[in-house]
N, C-alpha and C positions, 0 to 999 in steps of 0.2 A: 474645579474638580480634578484637573490634571495639568501638570506642568512638565514641560521638557525643554531644556535649553541646549542648543547645539553649540553655542560659544558665547563668550561675553559680548555685551553690547559694544558696538563701535561708534565713534563720534559721527561717522558718515552715514549712519543708518537713519531711515525715516520711520516714524511711528505710524501704525495703522490700527484701527479698531472698528468693529462692526458685528453684525448678526450673521451667524452661519445659516444660509438658506438651504444649502445642500452639501452633503459630503460626497463629492464626485468619486473619490478614491481614498481608501485608507488601508495601509498595510500594518496590521497589528504587530508583525514581527519586528519591524524597525521604526514604526511610528510615522513613516512617510505618508503625507496626505495631500490631497488636492481639494480645496474648498471653494464653493461659490459663496461670496460674502457680500452682504448689503451694507454699504458704507454711507453714512449720512452725507448728503450733498452730491452723491453720485447717482445718476439715473440707471446706469447699467451695473449688473453684478460684477464683482471683482474676482478674478482667479487668484487665489492665495495658495502658494506651495510652501510646505514646511514639514515639521515633525511634531506630533503630539501623541502621547501614550493613548489617549482616548479623546474623541471629539464627536459631538452629535449635532444634528440640525437643531436650531433654536438656541444653542449656546452663544454666548458673547465672547469674542476673542480680542485679545490685545497682542499685537505683534510688532516687531521691529525688523527691518530688512531693507531690501532695495527693489526698485522697479526694474523690470527688464522687458524687452520686446521679444515675443515668440512669433516666429514666422507662421506657425499654424494657429495659435490661439490669440495673438495680439498682445496688448500690454498685460502683464501679470506681476504679482508681488511675491518675491521670494523671501520668506521669513527665516531669519537666523534664530529668532526667539519667538515662541508662540505660547500663549497661555489661554486656556479655555475655562470659562466660569459659567455656573448655572444662570439662566436668563432671568430678567426681572420684568421684561415687557410681556404683555399678553400674547403678542404674536410669537415671541421667542419661547414662552412657556408652552404654547400649543405645539410648536415644531419640536421642542425638546421631548415632550411627553409622547408625541407621535413617532419618534425616531426609532422605536423598537427597544429602547433601553429598559423599559419597565414592561414585563410580561403581562399580557391582558389589556394593554393600551396600545392601540394603533392610531392612525390619523383621525378616524371617525370618532373614537371615544375621547381622544385628546380634545377635539373640538367641543364635544358635549361637556366634558369636565371643566374646561375653561369657561364655557358659557354658564355653567351652574355656579362655579365658585370663584371665578375671576382670578385675581393674583393671589388669593388665599389657598389655591388648590394644593400646593405643597404641604401647607400646614394641615389641611383636611386629611390628606393621605396619611400623614405622620401621626397626628394627635387625635383626630376624630374620624377614623376610617369607616365607622358605621354609617356615616352620612353619604358614603359613595352610592348606596342603593337609591338615593334620591334621584340619581341620573337614570333616565330611561334606558333600558337595555342592560343595566348593570345589576345583576342579582347577587345574592350572598356568595355564590361560588366564584364569580369573576372578581367581586370586591375582595374576597380572601386572597385570590391569586395576586391582585394588584398590591395588597397590603404586604404580603409575604415577600414579593419581589422588591418592593420599596425598602422593607426592613433589611433584606439581604444586601441591597445596595448601600444602605447606611452602615450596616455592620462591617462591611469590608472596606469602607471608605478610608479608614486610617491605614489599613494594610495596603490598599491600592496606592495611596499616596506614597507610602514608604517604598513599595516595590517599583512604582513608576518612576520615582526619583532615582532609582538605581537601574533604570533601563528595561523594566519588565513590562510587556504589553498587557492590555486590559484583560484579554481572554486568558492569558497564562496566570495573571494575578488571581483570577477567579478560581482556577484549578488549584493554585497553591493554597488558597484559603480553604477550599473544600477538603484538601488533604491534611493540612496542619491546624485548621481552625484558629482559635485565638492565640495559639503558640507560634503562629507563622513568623512574626518579627524576630523573636529571640532565636528560633531554630535556624532561620535563614542567616541571621547575623553571625551566629556561631560557626556555621559551616554551609555556605551557599552551594557547595558542590553536591550536597545531598539532593538538591533539586533534580540533578541529572539522573539520579538513581530512582527517585520517588515519583516524579511528575511526568506523565505522558506528554510528549511534545516539547519538553525542555531538555536540551542536550547540554553537553559540557560547555559549548561555546557561550550559550546564554548564561549559564551559571558562572562562567569565567568572567563575563562582563560585569555581573553583579559583584563578584568577589573583588574585582579591580576597583569598583566604586566604593566598596567597603574598606578599601585600603589594604587588602591582602596582597602581599608581594608576589611577583611572578615566579620567583625562585623558592617560595615557601614550600615546606614539606607537605602541607595539606593540599596544595595545588599539584605537586609532583605525584602524590599518591593517587589523587583523583584522576590525574592525567594518564596514568598507566592503564586504568580501566577504560578510559576514553580511547586510548590508542588501540587497545585490544578490541573494543567495540567497532572501531573503524575497520579493523581487520576482519571482524565478523561480518560486517556489511559487504565485504568482498568474498565471503564464503569460508573464511578460515575459522577453525576452532581454537587455534593458538598461533603463536609466532615463535620462530627461533629467537632466543634472547637478544642476540646481536641485532637482528632486524627490528625487534621491539624497541631497543634502545635508540637505534637510528631513527625510526619512525617517531618515537616520543620526542627526541631532540628537535626534529623538524616541526612537529605539531606544537610543542610547548615552549621552545626556545629556553630550555633549562639545561644546565651542564650535565654531561653524562654521569659524573660522579654522584650528583644529587639523585638522578633517576635510578641509578643502580641501588642506592640506599633505599629509595622508595619501593623498588621491586622487592628488596629483602624484607621490608616492613609489611608489604602486602602479602608476601608469602607466609610470614609468621602469623599474620592475622587470618589467613585462609581465604582471602578474597581471590587470589590467583594461586595456581598450582604449577609446579615444574615437572616435566617429564621428558623422556628422550623420544624423538621421532627421527627415524633414519639415522640414528647415532648423534643427532644434534639436540642440545638442551633447548627445550621450548617452554614457553610460558602460556598457560591456558587460563581463561576465566574458569573458576572452579566448577561452576554449575555445568559447563560444557564438558569439562574433563570427566566428571562423574557420569554425565549422560552418555558419552561414548562407551565408557566401561559397562554401563548398565545394558546398553544395546548388545554389546559383544557377549556378555555373560548370559543374558536371557535368550539370545538367538542360538548360541551354542548348546545350551541346555535343552532348548526346544527341539533342535535338529537331532538330538540323540534319541528322541522318542519315536514311537510309531503312531500312525493315525488311529483315531478312536473308532473308526468304522471297521467292520469285518473285512477280511482280505477279499479283493475283487480280482477276478480273472480278466485282465485287460484284453486278452485275445478274443474273448467272447463279448465283452462290454463294448469294444470299439465298433465292430460291425453293427451291433444293435443300435448304438447311438447314431451312427451314420444314417441308418434307415429312419430313425425317429426324427432327426433334424434335417434330413434330406441334404446331407453334405458328404463330400468325399475328401477325407483327410490325406494330406501328403505324409510321407514316411516321417519327416521331421516333426510334424504335428502329432502323429501317432506316438512317437517316442516321448513327446512332452506329456501326453495324456498318461502313458504308462508311469512316468516319473511322478506325476501328480497324485495318482491313485496309491502309490506305494510310499511316498516320502511325507514326513511331517512338515518340512519346510521346502518350498520350491520357488525359484525365480523364473519367470517367463519374460524374455526380453526380445526386442526386435523392432525394426522400423515400421513405417506405414505399409499396409497392404500385404503383410506377411501372415496374417491370421491370428493375432493375439486374441481378438474378441471371440473368434470361432472356438479357439481352444478353451477359453473360460466358459463359454456356453456349454461346450461338450462335457467338461469336467463336472459342472454343476448339474447337468441333466443326469449323468451317471450316478452321482452321489445322492440325487433326489430319490433314487430307488432304494437307498439304504436309510432314508429318513434322517439324513445328516442336516442339522440346523446350520444355516449359513448366514454370515453377516458380510455385507459388501460396503466398501467405503472408498473415498478418494479425497485428495487434499482440498479441492475447491467444489463449490456448489455446481458449477457447470459440468465438471468432470463426473461428479456423482450422478447428476441427471442423465448424462450420456451413458454411464454404466448401467443405470436402471433401465434405460430404453433398450439397450442391446441384450440385456439378460432377461428382462421381464420380471425382475425381482426388485425389492426395495433396496435402495442404496443411499447412504448418508455421507455427509462430509465427515472427516475424521473428528473434527471438533464436536459435531453433534452426536456422533457415535459414542464418544468418550464423555458426553454430557458436561459441557463447560459449566464451571461453578463461578458465576459472575461475582458473587459477594466475597468468597474466600480466595478466589484465584485458583488456577489449575483445573483439574477435572474430577468429577464425582466417580467416574470409573477408574479404578486403580487396583493395586495388588489386594487391597482389603475388600474391594467391591468390583470384582472382575466382570468382563463381558461374558455373555452366556451364548456360546455358539460352538459348533464342532469344527467349523472352518471359517477363517477370516480371509477375505479377498481384498487386497489393497491395490487399486488401480493408480496409474500415473505416479508410481513410487519414486521416480527420479526427482519429483518435486518435494518430497518429504525431507525436512531438515532433521538435524540431530535431536533437538529437544522434543519435537513431535513424535519421532520414531521411538524415542525412549519412553514417552508417555503411552504410546500405543502398545508397546511390548510389555510395559508394566501392568497393563490392564488385561493381558492375554493369559487365560488359565493354562496350566501345564498340559492339559489334555487337548487343547485346541490346535488344529493344524493351521499353517499360514501359507498363503499363496500371494507372492509379490509380483505384480505385473507392471512393466514400464519399459520405456525406450532409453537405454543407458547412454545412447549417443546424443540425446538432447542435452540442453543446458542443465547443469545441476541445480539444486534448490536455490532459491533466493536467499534463504537463511543459511546458517552455519553447516558446513560439512558437505559430503558427497556420498550419502548413505548407500544408495543403490550401487554406485560404481565401486565403492570400497568393499561391499559384501561380495560382489561378483569377482573382483580381483583376488579376494582372500581365498576363494575356493572352499570356503567353510561350509557352504550349503550347495545342494544341486542347482544347476542352472540349465534351462532349456533356451537356447538362442535360436530364434527362427530367422532364416535368411531368405527363403524362397518367396518371391513376389508372385502372387496368384494372378491368373489370367485377367480377371476383371479389373483388378487393381493396376495391372501392368498397362492397361489402356489409358490410364490417367497420367498426363504429363506432370501433374503435381507429384504423384508417387515416384515416378521415374526420376524426375529432377531432384527430388529430395534425396533419393539414394545415390544419385550421381554426386551431389554436393557432399554427402557424408563420406563418399569414397575419394574425395579430392579431385573430382572431375567436373569441369565446367558444364553446366546444363546447356541444352540447345536453346539459344536465344533468338533464333530466326523467327520472323513474323509468320504466323500461320496463313495459309491460303484461305480465302473466303469460303471455299467449298469444304474445308476441313477444319471446323471450329475446334478449339482446344480449351483447356482449363488453366493454362499457364502462359503468361505473357511477360515480355520485357519491353518497357517503354523507355527509350533513351532520353536523357536530359544532361546537357553539358555542364551545368552548374547547379548549386543548391537552390538558387532563387527560381530557376526554370522548373526544377524538379518539384518544388513546393507548389507552384501554380498548377502543374500537371496532376499532382496528387489530388488537389481539391477538385479539379475538373473531372478527373476519373471517378472520384467518389460521388460527386454531386450529379453528374450527367451521364457519363459514358457507361458505367456499370449498371445503374438503374435502367437506362435507355435500352441497352442491349440484352441484359440478363434478367431484368425485372426485380433485382434485389432492392430492398429498402435501404437507402443510403445511411440511415442512422442505426437501425436495428440489425441489419444483415452484414454491413460492411465494416471491417475493423482495420484501421491503419496501425501497423506495428513498426516501431522505430528502433534502430540499434542503440540510440542514446536519447536522453531527455533534453539535452541542451542543443543549441544551434538552430539554424534556419529549418533544417529537416528533423529537428528534435521533437519529442512529443509535446513539449510545452508550446512551442510556436505553432505547430500544426493544429493543436487543439483550438487555439484562438482563431486561426484561419478557417477551420472546418465549422466551428460554432457560428462564426459570422455567415458562412455560406449556407448552413443547413438549419440553423435555429436562431437567426439574428433579429427576429422581429422585435422592434422596440416597444410594442404595445403589450408584450407578454409580461406577466408578473415576474419580477427579477429581484435579486438581492446581491449586493457587492460585499464579499467577505474574503479575507485571506488571499487577496491578490487575484481572485476570480470573480467574474459575474456569472451567477447561476440563474438560469431561466427555466421556467416550466417547459418540459420536453427535452431538456438536456440529458445526454448520456453521461453518467458519472461512474467513478470507481472508488471503492473503499481502499484506504491506504494503510490501515493497520487493523489489528484484531480488536473488535468491540464485543466483549463477551456478554455484556448486558443486552445489547440489541441483537446478538447472535448474527452479526455481520462481520465478515472476515476479509483480511487483506487480499485484494484482487477481485472481490465480488463486484459485479457490474449491475447498476440499476438505472432507473430513469426517474427524473423529478416529476412527480404528479401534481404537486401544488406548492405554492409559496404563500403563507399567511402572514402578511405584514402585521396585522393586529396582534396575533399570538406570537410573532417572532419565531415561526417554525417553518421548516420545509419538510414535505413528505416525499420519500423516495421509495419507489417500488423495486424490490429485489425478487425477481422470479415469482411474481404474484403476491408477495408479502409487503405490505405498506409499513414503512418504518419512519418515525418522526425524528427530526434533528432540530434542536434549537439553533438559531443562526450562529450563536457563539461556538457551536461544535461542528460547524461545516469545514473546519480544518482537517477533518478525517476523510474528506472526499476531494477528488479532483475531477476535472472534465476528462472524459474517456473516449472521445471520438478518435483520438490517437493515444497509444500507450506504448510502453517499452516492450520489446520481445520478452524480456525477463518476466514482466508482469503477466504475459499471456499464457504462461505455462499452465497446462492442465485444461485449457480452454480450446474449443474449436469454433470456427466462425464460417458461415456460408461463403463469405468472400473476404480475402485478406489483401491489403495493399502494403508493400514494404518499400520505403525509400531507402536507397543505399548509395552513399557517395564517399568520396575521399575525406569529406568532413568527419566521417565516422571512423577514421583510420585506427584510432586506439582500441576500438571495439570490434574490428573486423576479424572475427574468428569463425571457423567452419561450423561449429555446433550452434552458434548464434543464428546464422542464416538457415541452417538445417531446421532448427526449432521453429523459426518464423514460417518457413514454407509449410511445415507439417501442421500448422494451425489452420490452414485453409481446407475446407471440405469440398467445395465445388469450384472455387476460382482463386487463383493467386496471381497478383500483378506486381512485378518488381519495377521500380521507377528509379532511374539514376544512371550511374556510370559503370560501364563494363569493367573498367580497371579496378574499381572498388570491389566488385563482386569477385573478380579473379583473385585479388589479394585474400579475401575471406576464404574462398574455396581452397586455395593452395597453401594457406597459412597453417600455423600450428593448430592443433585440435583444441587444447584448453590450457589455461594458466594453472599452475599447481595450486592446490588448496592444502594448507597445512592441517592435517587431521591424523589421529592415531588409530582410528577404527580398524583399518585394514590390518595393521600390525597386531592389534589386540585379538582380532578374529583368527589370524594366521597362527599366532603363538598360543592360542587358547586362553587369552586374557593374562593370567599371572598375577 
């Protein structure tokens, strides 16, 4: 079924063949696999290491390679060539059917099917599937699922063989088939770079590998043109909307190894076709992905037009309304808060910004309470599910994610709410606005009627959005709309060392890292660790024992480890494996190995991209409720909503015991643990640490090196993001 050759056979290689008893590990991205193989004449199972596009228990393998001795695993066979074929023995057929490849068949039904049909079971499924109901427990519904799954496998076999022979993994081959159908082979052969544009999970690098195997030259114009978009997407992943042309050429040369003259011609051709757009930013010619260029202009135009208007509600006397609402809500507003309320009642668009403990939530509640007397219809939203839930809890009103508010259209793409089908509200409140990127803000403003007022709330000193742009910062710097910046820390908040430390970091001042005295407990701790290895062990110990023991927090649900980076000993990837082993490592729990992770029932996971069909979005955190090997599905609970994932689509999620600080934006956690070391040197910026600290509600623990924290606190605030939004707002678009 699948063949992948790593190199030509050598005369010094030994042959090996046998039955795959178990797939210990398989990485579909590069085909690397570790197999337990039963070899004739050997009592013990053999460890075989090699590469295969797809491989399942029960298949027969033929391999050639060399024996080697592993200190940890003993003798093992490293295969340079490995071919897997469907089994012909009853034992192999049973293992193969029970491997999860065919939906509706797991180990139990595989045993029953082989018992009923022996070695003719493949023929029965393919030619006389009506006989499947002869097996106890298989009804028409399951038989139909098995038949359709088998037919799908057969239909894509030719495409799979073609794609796998060109280095495409099994899971991605399935996605390509779903997108292109029977035309997959000619379309991919003509222009493999279209895969990076059309298929989720396939980037330029994968398409480039396929192109190379198809014989497309590295310096070809088709590759150069595709590479320009790839280079810009790489820039977008760093938050840019575009790049200066000189920088783009330099980056493209580095990424693609193509001469500058060819790339310059490629940019010219992409400009003529409209894929990219040129514009001036700070006097420099920049190249933008066209959809981002249009999105920034749309934000500027709609925001400026909105700001020219007046609110739809009748004029409100703020000097009477403020004392009234203070009595109703039992609050005493500071003068800066009173001024913010006055602005909100009079302006069509207002931004409220400030750090933790300055009363942003109080202001929003106050404004909404006053407007409720005028029967103003209000819609509340935030970028993430957790942020929306928190907004609802603090206001007592319904709040939605921006995606749900705009009504995601899974089939057509985009949103159902737009200029032709606008939102229906007199005031739209957007919380955690610093997280909102350019495309999402454009979509939100597109759906906002001209009569609706807009209140944007957020902390501009936090990290900007993970996606393109720095929308909140650009709007504030442009001075195109009124801004209420709250700076006074209120008494109750000032008693929290989390709040005080966050403000100190934001001001470039080292927080107090002295250990608290036992009689004076605190909510902010620093635990010293001289090196990353020691810090990693302390993070696990703190999460597993010390925080639950002293504060009573659940180590999985209440404690979140936030990392400056994903890589390294103190990166999210390594700490996830350590924490999973410590917190949910029971071998007897149902589990599935996919995409380089072992997922177990009870694991905390995070969605890594937007899935509009499931209505689960990038950054959403859930918990694995069940793993059904028979059905080949995992069920994940996201805030009380159970969502099913076929095993082949688990590449959308990762373990989330630890995650990056960037991914934590918009979320709050009862307890936060932040490792920080010189290992993170490239990411040590003030707003990164500030954002991490402000994610903790009741407890923040920093673990690592004082020197690394000092570098972050005293360093530059942010790297520049190339964006034109501020200029567009300042100049009135043009």
